[in-house]
Residue frames relative to the residue before (quaternion, step in Angstrom):
aa qw qx qy qz dx dy dz
M 1.0000 0.0000 0.0000 0.0000 0.00 0.00 0.00
V 0.2974 -0.7478 0.5718 0.1593 3.57 -0.90 0.99
T 0.2215 -0.7625 0.5965 0.1173 3.53 -0.84 1.01
R 0.2140 -0.7826 0.5735 0.1130 3.56 -0.73 1.05
K 0.2734 -0.7318 0.6027 0.1625 3.52 -1.18 0.67
F 0.2475 -0.7716 0.5733 0.1209 3.53 -1.20 0.59
I 0.1244 -0.7181 0.6759 0.1093 3.52 -1.24 0.61
I 0.1585 -0.7832 0.5964 0.0761 3.55 -0.82 0.99
T 0.1056 -0.7776 0.6186 0.0395 3.57 -0.88 1.02
T 0.2725 -0.7675 0.5608 0.1492 3.57 -1.25 0.42
R 0.2582 0.7974 -0.5068 0.2017 3.58 1.11 0.65
P 0.6047 -0.5287 0.4263 0.4161 3.59 -1.17 0.44
E 0.6512 -0.5670 0.3396 0.3731 3.56 -1.07 0.76
N 0.7131 0.4528 -0.2651 0.4649 3.61 0.97 -0.80
K 0.6898 0.4567 -0.2778 0.4883 3.62 1.26 -0.03
V 0.3897 0.7453 -0.4657 0.2754 3.58 1.26 0.19
V 0.1656 -0.7456 0.6389 0.0918 3.54 -1.06 0.86
N 0.2793 -0.7673 0.5545 0.1605 3.57 -0.72 1.05
Y 0.1472 -0.7823 0.6031 0.0512 3.54 -0.87 1.02
N 0.1657 -0.7571 0.6225 0.1085 3.55 -0.99 0.82
T 0.1158 0.7875 -0.5933 0.1203 3.53 -0.47 1.20
K 0.6038 -0.6069 0.3944 0.3339 3.51 -1.21 0.56
N 0.8433 0.1815 -0.0472 0.5037 3.57 0.85 -0.96
I 0.7095 0.3988 -0.2521 0.5234 3.59 1.26 0.03
D 0.2088 -0.7481 0.6183 0.1207 3.56 -0.98 0.90
V 0.2033 -0.7538 0.6131 0.1205 3.56 -0.99 0.87
I 0.0689 -0.7907 0.6082 -0.0118 3.52 -0.73 1.13
N 0.1683 -0.7871 0.5859 0.0948 3.56 -0.82 0.98
I 0.0782 -0.7432 0.6636 0.0350 3.52 -1.01 0.94
P 0.2545 -0.8222 0.4878 0.1461 3.61 -0.12 1.26
L 0.0392 -0.8304 0.5551 -0.0276 3.55 -0.11 1.31
T 0.7368 0.3467 -0.2130 0.5400 3.56 1.23 -0.33
E 0.0646 -0.7627 0.6423 0.0393 3.50 -1.27 0.49
M 0.2716 -0.7806 0.5439 0.1453 3.57 -0.91 0.89
H 0.0285 -0.7742 0.6323 -0.0047 3.55 -1.10 0.83
P 0.4386 -0.6719 0.5093 0.3111 3.59 -0.95 0.74
I 0.3736 -0.6350 0.6139 0.2833 3.52 -1.21 0.57
L 0.4459 -0.7143 0.4545 0.2904 3.57 -0.51 1.09
P 0.5684 -0.6154 0.4096 0.3611 3.57 -0.97 0.80
D 0.1419 -0.7871 0.5953 0.0774 3.51 -0.99 0.79
Y 0.7070 -0.4914 0.3196 0.3956 3.52 -1.27 0.46
S 0.6814 0.5072 -0.3123 0.4253 3.61 0.84 -0.90
T 0.6396 0.5065 -0.3310 0.4742 3.61 1.01 -0.76
A 0.6465 0.5161 -0.3142 0.4659 3.56 0.92 -0.90
E 0.6712 0.4987 -0.2998 0.4592 3.59 0.91 -0.87
R 0.6212 0.5366 -0.3427 0.4569 3.59 1.01 -0.77
I 0.6866 0.4726 -0.2874 0.4717 3.57 0.91 -0.93
K 0.6462 0.5218 -0.3244 0.4526 3.61 0.93 -0.87
K 0.6694 0.5203 -0.2927 0.4422 3.56 0.94 -0.95
M 0.8046 -0.0490 0.0816 0.5861 3.56 0.94 -0.89
P 0.1142 -0.8208 0.5563 0.0623 3.62 0.15 1.22
P 0.5134 -0.6622 0.4473 0.3127 3.59 -0.92 0.84
D 0.4731 -0.6421 0.5301 0.2879 3.56 -1.23 0.64
V 0.7679 0.1914 -0.0706 0.6072 3.55 1.16 -0.78
V 0.1257 -0.7797 0.6113 0.0514 3.57 -0.89 0.99
V 0.1671 -0.7724 0.6090 0.0674 3.56 -0.79 1.11
L 0.0348 -0.7878 0.6145 -0.0229 3.56 -0.77 1.12
T 0.1929 -0.8433 0.4995 0.0471 3.55 -0.68 1.13
S 0.7786 0.1633 -0.1754 0.5799 3.61 1.19 0.40
S 0.5741 -0.5841 0.4378 0.3708 3.57 -1.18 0.49
F 0.6098 0.5349 -0.3487 0.4695 3.59 1.06 -0.69
G 0.6585 0.5127 -0.2940 0.4660 3.55 1.00 -0.89
A 0.6257 0.5295 -0.3375 0.4629 3.57 1.03 -0.75
D 0.6366 0.5252 -0.3212 0.4644 3.57 0.98 -0.85
V 0.6591 0.4973 -0.2994 0.4781 3.60 0.91 -0.92
F 0.6266 0.5472 -0.3373 0.4408 3.61 0.94 -0.88
F 0.7210 0.4446 -0.2644 0.4612 3.58 0.77 -0.98
K 0.6231 0.5399 -0.3448 0.4488 3.61 1.08 -0.60
Y 0.8439 0.2666 -0.0762 0.4593 3.55 0.80 -1.04
Y 0.8175 0.3392 -0.1387 0.4443 3.61 0.98 -0.68
M 0.5711 0.6207 -0.3985 0.3601 3.61 1.03 -0.59
I 0.5798 0.6115 -0.3747 0.3867 3.61 1.09 -0.60
Y 0.6668 0.5161 -0.3048 0.4429 3.62 1.15 -0.42
F 0.5975 0.5590 -0.3616 0.4469 3.58 1.28 -0.04
K 0.2749 -0.7588 0.5690 0.1576 3.59 -0.84 0.99
I 0.7486 0.2139 -0.1207 0.6159 3.57 1.19 -0.61
D 0.5008 -0.6639 0.4625 0.3073 3.56 -0.95 0.88
P 0.3389 -0.7414 0.5414 0.2060 3.58 -0.85 0.95
V 0.5291 -0.5165 0.5321 0.4124 3.51 -1.39 -0.04
F 0.1978 -0.7809 0.5815 0.1133 3.58 -0.90 0.91
I 0.0984 -0.7475 0.6544 0.0578 3.54 -1.06 0.89
A 0.1323 -0.7938 0.5932 0.0235 3.55 -0.77 1.15
I 0.5058 -0.6821 0.4398 0.2926 3.56 -0.96 0.84
G 0.8202 -0.0560 0.0619 0.5659 3.61 1.10 -0.55
N 0.7875 -0.3803 0.2348 0.4243 3.53 -1.36 -0.06
S 0.6563 0.5101 -0.3257 0.4506 3.62 0.91 -0.80
T 0.6557 0.4921 -0.3039 0.4853 3.56 0.96 -0.86
A 0.6450 0.5226 -0.3147 0.4602 3.58 0.97 -0.86
A 0.6317 0.5339 -0.3322 0.4534 3.60 0.99 -0.81
E 0.6438 0.5164 -0.3184 0.4664 3.58 0.98 -0.83
I 0.6570 0.4927 -0.3070 0.4810 3.60 0.99 -0.80
R 0.6430 0.5182 -0.3195 0.4647 3.59 0.96 -0.81
N 0.6111 0.5606 -0.3408 0.4428 3.58 1.07 -0.72
K 0.6876 0.4430 -0.2692 0.5084 3.58 1.21 -0.45
G 0.6292 -0.5965 0.3133 0.3874 3.59 1.29 0.18
F 0.6189 0.5300 -0.3472 0.4643 3.58 1.21 0.31
N 0.3402 -0.7348 0.5553 0.1899 3.55 -1.22 0.56
P 0.1591 -0.8359 0.5188 0.0827 3.61 -0.05 1.23
I 0.4198 -0.6331 0.5827 0.2889 3.48 -1.38 0.30
I 0.1300 -0.7806 0.6090 0.0531 3.58 -0.95 0.93
P 0.4241 -0.7084 0.4926 0.2751 3.60 -0.82 0.89
E 0.6071 -0.5399 0.4343 0.3890 3.55 -1.23 0.49
E 0.7147 0.2869 -0.1776 0.6127 3.54 0.98 -0.94
R 0.2496 -0.8132 0.5118 0.1201 3.57 -0.44 1.19
D 0.5382 0.5579 -0.4435 0.4500 3.51 0.49 1.30
S 0.7646 -0.3706 0.2522 0.4631 3.58 -1.28 -0.03
Y 0.6658 0.5018 -0.3136 0.4545 3.60 0.98 -0.78
G 0.6034 0.5391 -0.3500 0.4720 3.58 1.12 -0.58
I 0.6397 0.5058 -0.3193 0.4828 3.57 1.01 -0.80
I 0.6244 0.5362 -0.3410 0.4542 3.59 0.95 -0.83
N 0.6432 0.5182 -0.3318 0.4557 3.60 0.92 -0.83
L 0.6597 0.4905 -0.3101 0.4775 3.61 1.00 -0.74
L 0.6577 0.5395 -0.3167 0.4195 3.57 0.93 -0.86
K 0.5411 0.6161 -0.4020 0.4074 3.59 1.17 -0.41
N 0.6358 0.5185 -0.3207 0.4734 3.61 1.23 -0.43
Y 0.7288 0.3911 -0.2146 0.5195 3.59 1.28 -0.23
R 0.1397 0.8470 -0.4976 0.1247 3.55 1.17 0.70
D 0.7455 0.4099 -0.2088 0.4823 3.58 1.04 -0.80
K 0.6048 0.5608 -0.3446 0.4483 3.61 1.26 0.16
Y 0.4671 -0.6241 0.5408 0.3159 3.52 -1.32 0.36
I 0.1745 -0.8214 0.5423 0.0270 3.56 -0.59 1.24
G 0.1780 -0.7540 0.6241 0.1016 3.53 -1.07 0.87
L 0.1378 -0.7851 0.6019 0.0483 3.56 -0.60 1.16
F 0.0718 -0.7954 0.6017 -0.0119 3.56 -0.31 1.30
R 0.1833 0.8130 -0.5224 0.1801 3.57 -0.46 1.16
S 0.5951 -0.5590 0.4574 0.3523 3.49 -1.39 0.23
T 0.5541 -0.5931 0.4634 0.3555 3.53 -1.19 0.53
A 0.6890 0.4827 -0.2732 0.4666 3.60 1.21 -0.47
S 0.5535 0.6354 -0.4070 0.3524 3.61 1.17 -0.24
N 0.6133 -0.5416 0.4092 0.4038 3.55 -1.25 0.32
K 0.4436 -0.7118 0.4898 0.2378 3.57 -1.24 0.41
I 0.2514 0.8089 -0.5032 0.1712 3.60 1.20 0.40
I 0.6969 0.4474 -0.2826 0.4840 3.61 0.79 -0.96
Y 0.6305 0.5400 -0.3251 0.4530 3.58 0.93 -0.91
N 0.6837 0.4880 -0.2926 0.4570 3.59 0.81 -0.98
F 0.6275 0.5287 -0.3368 0.4618 3.59 0.99 -0.78
L 0.6789 0.4915 -0.2988 0.4564 3.59 0.81 -0.97
R 0.6736 0.4953 -0.2918 0.4645 3.59 0.93 -0.89
E 0.7069 0.4763 -0.2734 0.4457 3.57 0.79 -1.01
N 0.7416 0.3787 -0.2171 0.5094 3.59 1.14 -0.56
H 0.4736 -0.7433 0.3837 0.2758 3.54 1.33 0.47
Y 0.2134 0.7641 -0.5670 0.2217 3.57 0.89 0.96
N 0.4458 -0.6249 0.5605 0.3108 3.55 -1.27 0.44
F 0.2946 0.7669 -0.5101 0.2546 3.60 -0.20 1.24
S 0.1735 -0.7270 0.6464 0.1533 3.48 -1.41 0.21
E 0.2984 -0.7179 0.6026 0.1801 3.49 -1.17 0.72
F 0.0928 -0.7720 0.6282 0.0268 3.54 -0.96 0.98
L 0.1426 -0.7833 0.6015 0.0648 3.58 -0.48 1.20
Y 0.0819 0.8508 -0.5049 0.1208 3.56 -0.39 1.21
I 0.7105 0.3019 -0.2493 0.5848 3.58 1.25 0.28
H 0.0288 0.7867 -0.6166 -0.0074 3.57 -1.09 0.66
């Protein structure tokens, strides 16, 4: 008798990745759902007043929202940093060439941001995401703004 093992994920329904494995079944139970926070006047004014030199995007959904609502406020194209391949693909679809960290996680982004110490950084992130990048930027006195635009 073959005993199968299960991995249960809780990704949003539109973010499910199907895995085909010999002995493990992956079951997704979508417990989370992402929604953009509609652009508001204060966010638009912050970006217009001082657009970031570097834009950090931590999800493909977030990249899509960024380009729909916020890119119009940039007069000069920023440097884009994407957390991984899906986010990078979304940025490339808009005609830009993002930088992707070797380690595709918050610590990989932090390693890249060390090259932009003298730049103004825009951290566009979900209200539900971890604060690892935010805490690093704050604790190391980087010139940055956090833009919460997904919940």
